[in-house]
C-alpha positions as CSV (number, residue, x, y, z in Angstrom):
1,M,0.1,0.0,-0.1
2,T,1.4,3.5,-1.0
3,H,0.5,6.7,1.2
4,Y,-0.4,9.8,-0.3
5,T,-0.6,13.3,1.2
6,Y,-2.0,16.3,-0.6
7,K,-2.0,19.9,0.4
8,T,-5.6,21.3,-0.6
9,K,-6.2,24.5,-2.3
10,G,-9.4,26.9,-1.9
11,T,-11.0,24.7,0.8
12,C,-11.2,24.9,4.5
13,S,-9.6,21.5,4.8
14,R,-5.7,21.7,4.9
15,E,-4.7,18.6,3.7
16,I,-5.7,15.0,2.8
17,E,-4.1,12.0,3.2
18,F,-5.0,8.5,1.8
19,D,-3.8,5.1,0.9
20,L,-3.8,3.2,-2.4
21,D,-3.4,-0.6,-2.4
22,D,-2.1,-2.5,-5.5
23,E,-5.4,-2.6,-7.1
24,K,-5.8,1.1,-6.9
25,K,-8.6,1.0,-4.3
26,L,-8.8,3.8,-1.6
27,H,-8.1,3.3,2.0
28,N,-7.3,5.3,5.4
29,I,-8.8,8.6,4.0
30,A,-8.2,11.4,6.2
31,F,-9.2,15.3,5.9
32,H,-7.2,17.7,8.2
33,G,-9.6,20.6,8.7
34,G,-13.1,21.3,6.9
35,C,-16.4,20.0,8.0
36,N,-15.5,17.1,10.3
37,G,-18.8,14.9,10.3
38,N,-19.2,15.5,6.3
39,L,-15.6,14.9,5.7
40,K,-15.9,11.7,7.6
41,G,-18.8,10.5,5.8
42,I,-17.0,10.9,2.5
43,S,-14.2,9.2,3.8
44,K,-16.0,6.0,4.8
45,L,-18.2,5.9,1.6
46,C,-15.2,6.0,-0.5
47,E,-13.3,3.4,1.7
48,G,-12.2,0.3,-0.6
49,K,-13.6,1.9,-3.5
50,D,-11.8,2.2,-6.9
51,A,-9.8,5.3,-7.3
52,S,-10.2,6.2,-10.6
53,E,-14.2,5.9,-10.0
54,I,-14.4,8.1,-6.9
55,A,-12.1,10.8,-8.6
56,S,-14.7,10.8,-11.6
57,I,-17.6,11.1,-9.2
58,L,-16.4,13.9,-7.1
59,A,-14.5,16.0,-9.7
60,G,-16.1,19.4,-10.3
61,N,-18.1,19.6,-7.0
62,T,-18.3,22.9,-5.5
63,C,-19.0,24.4,-2.1
64,G,-20.8,27.6,-1.8
65,M,-19.5,30.4,-3.8
66,K,-16.0,28.8,-4.2
67,S,-14.8,27.0,-7.5
68,T,-13.7,23.8,-5.5
69,S,-14.7,21.6,-2.6
70,C,-13.1,19.2,-0.3
71,P,-14.4,16.4,-2.4
72,D,-13.3,18.0,-5.5
73,Q,-9.8,18.5,-4.0
74,L,-9.8,14.7,-3.1
75,S,-10.5,14.0,-6.9
76,K,-7.1,16.0,-7.7
77,A,-5.5,14.3,-5.1
78,I,-6.4,11.0,-6.3
79,A,-5.7,11.9,-9.9
80,E,-2.2,13.3,-8.9
81,A,-1.5,10.0,-7.0
82,L,-2.6,7.9,-9.9
83,S,-0.5,9.9,-12.2
84,H,2.7,8.5,-10.4
């Protein structure tokens, strides 16, 4: 399993950590900062799921008047991890 840390941009959360297994499934997703309950829920819903599928689902989600959101930032973090 490979561990990734992503510094978010434009959101209340400051950082996202997660692991990718050899089959590119997501594990141990943790947001630092942001809306605690909502982000814990997103993390649980994404646990064990295919990383590229989750990135596709979450990409483009916005929060209020912001052009991004914590889920959108997770999609960017996943895309970056998958590109390595």
